[in-house]
C-alpha positions as CSV (number, residue, x, y, z in Angstrom):
1,M,64.4,79.2,120.0
2,P,65.5,80.8,117.0
3,S,66.3,84.6,116.5
4,T,65.4,86.2,113.7
5,A,67.5,89.5,114.8
6,S,70.7,88.5,116.1
7,P,73.1,91.7,116.4
8,S,76.4,89.7,117.0
9,G,78.6,90.5,113.2
10,T,75.6,92.4,111.9
11,D,76.7,94.4,108.2
12,L,74.7,97.0,108.2
13,S,75.1,98.3,104.5
14,P,72.0,99.6,102.9
15,S,72.3,97.2,99.9
16,D,73.3,93.9,101.3
17,L,69.1,93.0,101.3
18,S,66.0,94.7,99.6
19,R,63.4,94.9,102.0
20,G,60.8,93.3,99.3
21,N,58.3,95.7,97.2
22,P,55.5,97.0,97.8
23,P,52.6,94.2,97.7
24,A,50.9,94.0,94.3
25,G,47.1,93.4,94.7
26,A,46.0,95.4,97.1
27,A,42.2,95.8,97.5
28,S,40.3,98.4,97.6
29,V,40.5,101.2,100.6
30,S,37.5,99.8,101.4
31,D,37.5,96.8,100.8
32,G,40.8,96.8,102.9
33,F,39.4,98.7,105.9
34,R,36.5,95.9,105.9
35,A,38.9,93.2,106.0
36,L,40.9,95.2,108.8
37,T,38.1,95.7,111.0
38,A,36.0,92.5,110.3
39,T,37.9,89.5,108.6
40,A,41.3,90.1,108.2
41,G,44.0,92.3,106.7
42,V,47.5,91.9,106.0
43,F,50.4,94.5,104.8
44,D,53.7,95.5,104.4
45,M,55.9,97.4,107.6
46,N,58.9,98.6,105.2
47,S,58.4,102.2,106.9
48,R,59.7,100.9,110.4
49,A,63.2,100.4,111.3
50,K,64.6,98.3,113.4
51,I,67.5,99.7,116.1
52,L,69.8,97.3,117.9
53,L,71.1,98.4,121.5
54,T,74.0,96.1,122.6
55,G,76.5,96.4,125.5
56,A,76.4,95.5,129.2
57,D,74.9,98.8,130.4
58,R,72.3,98.6,127.2
59,V,69.1,98.2,129.8
60,R,70.2,100.8,132.5
61,W,71.6,103.3,129.5
62,L,67.9,103.3,127.6
63,N,65.6,103.0,130.8
64,G,67.7,106.3,131.9
65,M,66.8,107.8,127.8
66,V,63.0,107.1,127.5
67,T,60.0,107.9,129.6
68,N,59.1,104.0,130.2
69,N,60.7,101.4,132.5
70,I,63.4,99.6,130.8
71,R,64.8,98.4,133.7
72,D,62.3,96.2,134.7
73,L,61.1,95.1,131.2
74,A,60.9,91.0,130.7
75,V,62.8,89.3,128.0
76,G,60.1,88.9,125.3
77,H,57.8,91.9,126.0
78,G,57.9,95.2,124.7
79,V,57.0,99.0,125.9
80,Y,56.1,101.9,124.2
81,A,57.8,105.1,125.4
82,F,58.6,108.9,123.8
83,L,62.3,110.1,124.2
84,L,62.6,113.6,125.0
85,N,64.6,116.7,125.3
86,P,65.8,118.6,128.9
87,Q,62.6,120.6,128.6
88,G,59.9,117.5,128.4
89,H,59.6,118.1,124.6
90,I,58.7,115.1,122.3
91,L,61.6,114.2,119.8
92,G,60.6,110.9,119.1
93,D,58.5,107.6,119.9
94,L,59.5,104.4,119.7
95,Y,58.5,100.3,121.0
96,A,61.8,99.0,122.8
97,Y,61.5,95.1,123.3
98,N,64.1,93.4,125.2
99,R,65.1,90.4,123.3
100,G,67.7,88.9,126.2
101,E,71.3,89.6,124.7
102,F,69.9,92.9,123.3
103,L,67.4,95.4,123.1
104,L,65.3,95.6,119.8
105,V,63.9,99.4,119.4
106,D,61.1,99.5,116.8
107,T,60.6,103.1,115.2
108,E,59.1,104.9,112.0
109,A,62.1,104.5,109.6
110,S,61.8,108.5,109.0
111,Q,62.8,108.7,112.6
112,A,65.4,106.2,113.0
113,E,68.4,108.2,111.5
114,E,67.3,111.4,114.5
115,I,66.9,108.2,117.1
116,M,70.3,107.2,116.3
117,S,71.9,110.6,116.6
118,I,70.5,111.7,119.6
119,F,71.4,108.1,121.1
120,D,74.9,108.5,120.2
121,H,75.0,111.7,121.4
122,Y,74.0,110.5,125.1
123,I,76.3,107.6,124.9
124,I,79.6,108.8,126.9
125,M,81.4,106.3,129.2
126,D,78.7,104.0,128.7
127,D,79.0,100.1,127.2
128,V,76.2,100.6,124.4
129,E,76.3,100.1,120.5
130,V,73.9,101.2,118.7
131,A,73.0,99.7,115.1
132,N,70.6,100.1,112.7
133,G,69.5,96.2,112.0
134,S,66.1,97.9,109.6
135,D,67.9,96.2,106.3
136,K,68.6,92.6,108.0
137,L,64.5,92.5,109.5
138,A,62.0,92.9,107.7
139,A,58.2,93.2,109.2
140,V,54.7,91.6,107.8
141,G,51.4,93.3,109.8
142,I,48.1,91.2,110.4
143,A,45.0,92.6,111.4
144,G,41.5,91.9,112.4
145,P,39.3,89.8,114.5
146,Q,40.0,86.6,112.4
147,S,43.8,87.4,112.1
148,V,44.4,84.2,114.3
149,D,42.8,81.7,112.2
150,V,45.0,82.8,109.0
151,L,48.1,82.9,111.3
152,Q,47.1,79.1,112.4
153,A,45.8,78.2,108.4
154,A,49.3,79.9,106.7
155,G,51.3,77.4,109.2
156,F,52.1,79.1,112.7
157,D,51.3,78.3,116.4
158,V,49.5,81.3,118.0
159,P,49.7,81.1,121.5
160,E,48.0,83.3,124.1
161,L,50.1,86.4,123.8
162,E,49.9,89.7,125.5
163,P,50.0,93.0,123.8
164,L,53.6,94.0,122.9
165,Q,54.7,90.4,123.9
166,V,56.9,88.7,121.3
167,L,57.6,84.9,120.3
168,D,60.3,83.4,118.1
169,R,59.1,80.7,116.3
170,V,60.3,78.3,113.0
171,W,58.3,78.9,109.6
172,Q,59.0,77.4,106.9
173,D,62.2,76.8,107.8
174,A,63.0,79.9,109.0
175,G,63.2,81.8,112.0
176,V,60.4,84.1,112.5
177,T,59.4,86.5,115.6
178,L,55.7,86.8,116.2
179,V,54.9,90.0,118.2
180,R,51.2,90.8,119.2
181,G,49.9,94.3,118.2
182,E,49.2,96.7,121.2
183,G,45.5,97.2,122.2
184,E,43.0,94.7,124.6
185,H,40.2,94.8,121.9
186,I,41.8,95.4,118.9
187,L,43.9,92.3,117.6
188,S,47.0,93.0,115.4
189,Y,50.0,90.9,115.0
190,E,53.8,91.4,113.1
191,I,56.0,88.8,111.9
192,W,59.9,89.9,112.0
193,L,61.8,87.6,109.4
194,A,64.3,87.9,107.3
195,P,64.0,90.2,103.9
196,P,64.3,87.4,101.5
197,N,61.3,86.0,103.4
198,L,59.1,88.5,103.1
199,G,57.3,87.8,100.1
200,P,56.8,84.5,100.9
201,L,55.5,84.9,104.0
202,R,52.9,87.9,102.3
203,D,51.9,85.6,99.8
204,T,51.1,82.5,102.3
205,L,48.9,84.7,104.6
206,G,46.7,85.9,101.2
207,K,46.6,82.0,100.4
208,A,45.0,81.6,104.0
209,G,42.8,84.2,103.6
210,A,43.9,87.7,104.9
211,V,43.4,90.6,102.0
212,T,46.0,92.6,101.2
213,V,46.1,96.4,102.0
214,S,47.3,99.7,100.9
215,L,49.4,101.9,102.8
216,E,46.3,104.7,102.2
217,T,44.2,102.3,104.2
218,L,46.5,101.7,106.8
219,E,46.5,105.0,107.3
220,L,42.2,105.6,107.7
221,Y,43.0,102.4,109.9
222,R,45.6,104.2,112.3
223,I,42.9,107.1,112.3
224,A,40.2,104.7,113.0
225,R,42.0,103.7,116.2
226,G,42.9,107.2,117.9
227,I,46.8,106.2,117.2
228,P,48.9,109.4,116.9
229,R,51.4,109.5,114.6
230,Y,55.0,111.4,115.5
231,G,55.0,114.3,112.6
232,P,51.3,115.0,111.9
233,D,50.2,114.6,115.3
234,I,52.9,114.3,117.7
235,R,55.3,117.5,116.9
236,G,58.4,118.4,118.8
237,R,56.4,121.3,120.7
238,D,54.2,118.8,122.1
239,L,54.2,117.8,126.0
240,P,53.6,113.9,126.9
241,Q,50.5,114.5,128.9
242,E,49.4,116.5,126.1
243,T,49.4,113.3,123.8
244,E,47.0,111.3,126.1
245,Q,49.3,108.3,125.8
246,Q,49.5,107.7,129.1
247,R,50.7,103.8,128.1
248,A,54.0,106.0,127.1
249,L,55.0,106.8,130.8
250,H,56.0,105.1,133.7
251,F,56.4,107.3,136.8
252,N,58.6,105.0,139.2
253,K,61.3,104.3,137.3
254,G,63.8,106.6,138.3
255,C,65.4,109.3,136.4
256,Y,65.1,110.1,132.7
257,V,66.0,112.9,130.1
258,G,63.0,115.2,130.5
259,Q,61.6,113.3,133.5
260,E,61.7,116.6,135.4
261,I,59.1,118.2,133.5
262,V,56.8,115.3,133.1
263,E,57.3,115.0,137.0
264,R,56.2,118.8,137.3
265,I,53.1,118.5,135.3
266,R,51.8,115.5,136.9
267,S,52.0,117.6,140.6
268,R,51.1,120.6,139.3
269,G,47.5,119.0,138.0
270,G,48.2,118.5,134.5
271,V,48.7,119.8,131.4
272,H,45.9,122.8,129.4
273,R,45.0,120.8,126.2
274,K,44.4,117.1,125.1
275,F,44.4,114.9,122.0
276,T,41.4,113.4,121.3
277,G,39.1,112.6,118.6
278,F,35.8,114.5,116.4
279,E,33.0,113.3,114.5
280,I,32.4,115.6,112.0
281,A,29.0,116.5,110.4
282,G,30.4,117.4,106.9
283,S,33.4,117.1,104.6
284,V,37.2,115.9,105.9
285,P,38.9,119.1,107.5
286,P,42.7,119.4,106.3
287,P,45.3,119.6,108.7
288,G,45.8,122.3,110.7
289,A,41.6,123.4,110.1
290,R,40.9,125.1,113.4
291,I,38.8,123.9,116.2
292,Q,36.6,126.4,117.6
293,A,33.7,127.1,120.7
294,Q,31.6,130.3,121.1
295,G,33.4,132.3,118.5
296,R,37.2,131.2,119.9
297,E,39.5,129.4,118.8
298,I,39.9,125.8,121.2
299,G,42.2,123.6,119.4
300,E,43.3,122.4,116.1
301,V,42.9,119.4,113.9
302,T,46.0,117.1,112.6
303,S,44.8,114.1,110.9
304,A,41.4,113.3,109.7
305,T,39.5,111.0,107.0
306,S,36.5,109.5,105.6
307,L,35.9,105.7,106.8
308,P,33.8,103.6,105.1
309,L,31.5,101.9,106.7
310,P,29.1,99.4,105.9
311,E,26.2,102.3,107.2
312,G,28.4,104.8,105.3
313,E,30.9,107.3,104.9
314,R,31.9,108.5,108.5
315,T,34.1,111.5,108.6
316,V,36.4,111.7,111.9
317,A,39.5,113.4,112.8
318,L,42.1,113.7,115.6
319,G,43.5,116.9,117.3
320,Y,44.7,118.8,120.1
321,I,41.6,120.7,122.1
322,Q,41.8,122.6,125.5
323,R,40.9,120.4,128.6
324,Q,38.1,122.2,129.3
325,W,36.3,121.5,125.9
326,G,37.1,117.9,125.9
327,D,34.5,115.8,127.2
328,P,33.1,113.5,125.0
329,G,30.1,114.5,123.6
330,R,30.6,118.2,123.7
331,T,29.9,120.1,120.4
332,V,32.3,122.4,118.5
333,E,33.0,123.7,115.4
334,I,35.5,122.4,112.8
335,G,35.7,125.1,109.5
336,G,32.2,126.2,110.5
337,V,30.8,122.7,110.4
338,R,29.2,120.7,113.7
339,A,31.7,118.5,115.3
340,T,31.6,116.6,118.3
341,V,34.4,115.5,121.0
342,S,34.7,111.9,120.9
343,D,36.1,108.7,122.9
344,L,39.4,106.8,121.2
345,P,39.2,104.5,119.2
346,F,36.2,105.3,117.5
347,S,33.1,103.8,118.7
348,G,31.0,101.0,116.3
349,V,34.3,100.4,114.1
350,F,35.9,97.7,115.4
351,R,34.2,94.1,115.2
352,K,34.9,92.4,118.9
């Protein structure tokens, strides 16, 4: 199978290859959101960075660095994980993929430099090399219930894939990698490829029926799915269990940085607050807006937006709340306006 990201001989000069221009002619926010939730929307993923790990100790070493199980990760599969400090606070989040001869770490570009610095700090006598491959590997995303139909119309063979499973393919004589996104009932894919092929792929997916969506629309889509983002929703003071991202944790994988705190929280009965969603009967609150109940402060908003749904605008937010108030259906106040605690992703948004 062809590989679109080989760590051998990688030149990391930022000027080598262009990452491609932002997509022109993006749909309106409402049309783009409708595509992502009801048909298919296509988008560049220039905000993501690709870090390559090589060397004989790469699996053992990364397993000792992050919260999820890298040791038993099958070739062609990925996991979501946190990177912690020794006190158990979150330094970053990432996806790690086993690509056979190397590991590929996918993270927000804004986190890449810090994560690589932390990696370098912890490589002592280990046979591990870390390289930023972002300028050699671009990505296009496609999401929506008709994603497979669009991919097939664009010339892709799309077999049944598990979430975070990757598969190498050839598309128009170019090596590409197809990646199934997270979520059992929300369909999405990424296509990793060399940057010069970014424009042609994006254009072909558009001609096959995908709607080009903007960054603003993608942010609405993220909030609707209830996916926390490092920076606004996950901060350096947060603990893993507070984020409710159980998919990032593995309790039988062996030692890693911060494990003692994570295990102590589990054995002693959890944390006092949780990340969750809120339905708001009013305007969009700003980040940091306080959540109150019975006249006292019980949480804060981290992200909020108004979703353009067929039945009308719907104001929703993500944030943290004291755990005793976090049951879905509980009534609280945000900025003096009535709000209801909600499960994530928000119900009634995504067409199955």
